[in-house]
C-alpha positions in Angstrom: 88.3 -231.0 -64.2 91.2 -228.6 -64.8 90.5 -224.9 -65.2 92.0 -223.1 -68.3 94.5 -221.4 -66.1 95.7 -224.8 -64.7 96.0 -226.2 -68.3 98.1 -223.2 -69.3 100.4 -223.7 -66.3 100.8 -227.4 -67.2 101.6 -226.6 -70.8 104.1 -223.9 -69.8 105.9 -226.3 -67.4 105.9 -229.1 -70.0 107.3 -226.8 -72.7 110.0 -225.5 -70.3 111.1 -228.9 -68.9 111.1 -230.7 -72.3 112.7 -228.0 -74.3 109.7 -227.9 -76.6 106.8 -230.3 -77.3 106.8 -231.6 -80.9 103.9 -234.1 -80.6 100.6 -233.7 -78.8 98.3 -236.7 -78.6 94.9 -235.9 -77.2 93.7 -239.3 -75.9 91.9 -238.6 -72.7 88.2 -239.3 -72.9 85.2 -240.2 -70.8 81.9 -241.9 -71.8 78.5 -242.2 -70.3 75.7 -244.4 -71.7 72.2 -243.3 -70.7 68.8 -242.4 -72.0 69.3 -238.8 -72.7 66.2 -237.6 -70.8 67.8 -239.0 -67.6 71.4 -237.9 -68.0 72.6 -235.3 -65.4 73.4 -231.9 -66.9 76.8 -232.0 -65.0 77.6 -235.3 -66.8 77.0 -233.6 -70.2 79.4 -230.8 -69.3 82.0 -233.3 -68.0 82.0 -235.4 -71.2 82.2 -232.4 -73.6 84.8 -230.7 -71.4 87.2 -233.7 -71.3 86.5 -235.0 -74.8 86.4 -231.8 -76.8 87.2 -228.6 -75.0 90.4 -230.0 -73.4 91.9 -231.1 -76.8 91.0 -227.8 -78.3 92.5 -225.9 -75.4 95.8 -227.9 -75.4 96.1 -227.6 -79.2 95.6 -223.8 -79.0 98.3 -223.4 -76.3 100.9 -225.7 -78.0 100.3 -224.6 -81.6 102.1 -221.3 -81.6 105.5 -222.7 -80.4 105.1 -225.6 -82.9 104.5 -223.0 -85.7 107.5 -221.0 -84.6 109.7 -224.1 -84.6 108.2 -225.2 -87.9 107.7 -228.7 -86.6 105.0 -230.6 -84.7 102.0 -232.8 -85.0 98.7 -233.0 -83.2 96.9 -236.3 -83.0 93.3 -236.3 -81.8 91.8 -239.7 -80.7 88.2 -239.6 -81.7 86.0 -242.7 -82.2 83.7 -244.3 -84.7 81.1 -242.5 -82.7 82.6 -239.3 -84.2 81.5 -240.5 -87.6 78.2 -242.2 -86.9 75.5 -241.7 -84.3 75.7 -244.2 -81.4 72.4 -244.7 -79.4 72.3 -243.7 -75.8 75.6 -241.8 -76.1 74.5 -238.4 -77.3 77.0 -236.4 -75.3 79.9 -238.7 -76.2 79.0 -238.9 -79.9 78.6 -235.1 -80.0 82.0 -234.5 -78.4 83.7 -237.0 -80.8 81.9 -235.6 -83.9 83.2 -232.2 -82.7 86.7 -233.5 -82.4 86.6 -234.8 -85.9 85.4 -231.5 -87.2 88.0 -229.6 -85.2 90.8 -231.8 -86.6 89.6 -231.4 -90.2 89.2 -227.6 -89.9 92.5 -227.0 -88.0 94.4 -229.1 -90.6 92.8 -227.2 -93.5 93.7 -223.8 -91.8 97.4 -224.8 -91.2 97.8 -226.1 -94.7 96.2 -223.0 -96.2 98.6 -220.8 -94.2 101.6 -222.9 -95.3 102.5 -224.1 -91.8 104.3 -227.5 -91.5 102.5 -228.6 -88.3 100.4 -231.7 -89.0 97.0 -232.6 -87.6 95.5 -236.1 -87.6 92.4 -237.7 -86.2 92.1 -241.4 -85.3 88.6 -243.0 -85.2 88.8 -246.4 -83.6 85.9 -248.8 -83.0 85.6 -250.9 -79.8 89.1 -251.6 -78.4 89.8 -254.9 -76.7 91.4 -255.2 -73.3 91.6 -251.5 -72.6 89.6 -248.3 -72.5 85.9 -247.6 -72.5 84.8 -250.8 -74.4 86.7 -253.0 -71.9 85.1 -251.2 -69.0 81.6 -251.5 -70.5 82.2 -255.1 -71.2 83.3 -255.7 -67.6 80.0 -254.2 -66.3 77.6 -255.7 -68.8 79.4 -258.9 -69.9 78.2 -258.0 -73.4 80.7 -258.4 -76.2 80.7 -256.2 -79.3 78.5 -257.5 -82.1 80.1 -259.5 -84.8 78.8 -256.9 -87.2 80.9 -254.3 -85.5 83.9 -256.3 -84.2 86.7 -255.0 -82.0 90.3 -254.2 -82.5 93.5 -254.8 -80.4 94.9 -251.7 -78.6 98.1 -252.2 -80.5 96.3 -251.2 -83.7 95.6 -247.8 -82.2 99.2 -247.2 -81.3 100.4 -248.2 -84.8 97.8 -245.9 -86.3 99.1 -243.0 -84.3 102.6 -243.6 -85.5 101.6 -243.9 -89.1 99.5 -240.8 -88.9 102.5 -238.8 -87.6 105.1 -240.3 -89.9 103.0 -240.1 -93.0 101.0 -237.0 -92.0 97.7 -238.8 -92.5 94.7 -236.6 -92.0 92.3 -239.3 -90.8 92.5 -243.0 -89.8 89.5 -245.2 -89.3 90.0 -248.4 -87.4 87.3 -251.1 -87.1 87.0 -254.8 -86.5 85.0 -255.2 -89.7 85.1 -253.2 -93.0 83.0 -250.0 -92.2 83.7 -247.8 -95.3 80.5 -249.1 -97.1 78.4 -248.2 -94.1 80.0 -244.7 -93.9 79.3 -244.1 -97.6 75.7 -245.4 -97.1 75.2 -242.9 -94.3 76.2 -240.0 -96.5 74.1 -241.2 -99.4 71.0 -242.4 -97.5 70.8 -241.7 -93.7 67.5 -243.6 -93.5 69.0 -246.7 -95.1 72.1 -246.5 -92.8 69.7 -246.2 -89.8 67.8 -249.3 -90.9 71.0 -251.3 -91.4 72.2 -250.4 -87.9 68.9 -251.4 -86.4 68.9 -254.7 -88.3 72.4 -255.4 -87.1 71.3 -254.9 -83.5 73.4 -251.8 -82.7 70.7 -250.0 -80.7 70.0 -253.0 -78.6 73.7 -253.4 -77.8 74.1 -249.8 -76.6 70.9 -250.0 -74.7 72.3 -253.0 -72.7 75.3 -250.9 -71.9 73.1 -247.9 -70.9 71.0 -250.1 -68.6 74.0 -251.6 -66.9 75.5 -248.1 -66.5 72.3 -246.9 -64.8 72.6 -249.6 -62.3 76.1 -248.5 -61.3 75.4 -244.8 -60.9 73.1 -242.7 -58.8 69.6 -242.2 -60.3 68.9 -238.7 -61.7 65.9 -236.9 -60.3 
């Protein structure tokens, strides 16, 4: 993992060589599925550092020149796991929830101060053919549940462009309509929990966690 000083050096060089960065897309992320009582402490640190602290650090370093130039847009790639709790992915879900909260707060602050820099957060569900879902599917052979669905990677790219062009605060992408479930979660967390269980969501993520445990060293 890069140290803060390394990130600052990288940003300074990118700013100098490009003549000024107008768009920052924080897309890097790592995932680890495991029963939480067995996860290595170092793995928790890695997940939170890459998924949350790195985007916050990059945004902090690039925001002042964006404000000075009165232009710029920050896009943070979160996940549906940033809006709902996903079993066996506590560190990942926490980092993605944090990224959603960071995006919402930063956008509110910039608008309150009258700055023209935009902030958007994209929350995609399982993405076909690329990224973490594809990797998990390759290990487990388990497809996403029909009740969850999956989306093509092109949908994420188009969502990023729309978010920048239209200055959209938040974009949720899912293979099936998920707004009713998100509303249910707010109104009745217990009901949402029961719906997720009935749909087989915990069982799906447990299969991924079990497969992941077979491909990593056991935690003492």
